[in-house]
C-alpha angles and dihedrals in degrees: 000000000000124000135178125198124194129207139168106065124134147116120315135167121247110279092027132117138238134178122214124200130201120191120195125204134179125028096020093162090066092066123097097171142010128197153138132268128180138204127196123194110282094011135097121252110269137193116260102173140331135194122200128212091257091054100258114143132201129190137196112251093244094059103038111128093015106060128053127194120204139160143215106211093191089060097035086232133137123201133203114202109198118194133174090024119199131200088250089063088070108120145106107281118213128197114223134190122201112215130199092233092055095247097122118190130223134200125228093258134246125230120238116189122184110193141131 
């Protein structure tokens, strides 16, 4: 059984920063990538950032240059550092793990609200 648990969401003013964490437990060897997606009300879920087992990273166009994904392999944890936050970054952020067998996993989601 593989589980991911997010933490770190909250309320922040425009221009501020937040860091999200996603800790994985269970069948870690089955994972080839971990990342973050987000979904705002009335919008489809979209890719924020992803990091692959070899270290390659990919970012959604709207967050390039502002967000950074990283990982701590010893802790089986992935981080999303979000800087220069904008109101349009407001969404529920979901941690995702991509698995070799196709049975991707999702976290419960953490709310990020950017507002003055």
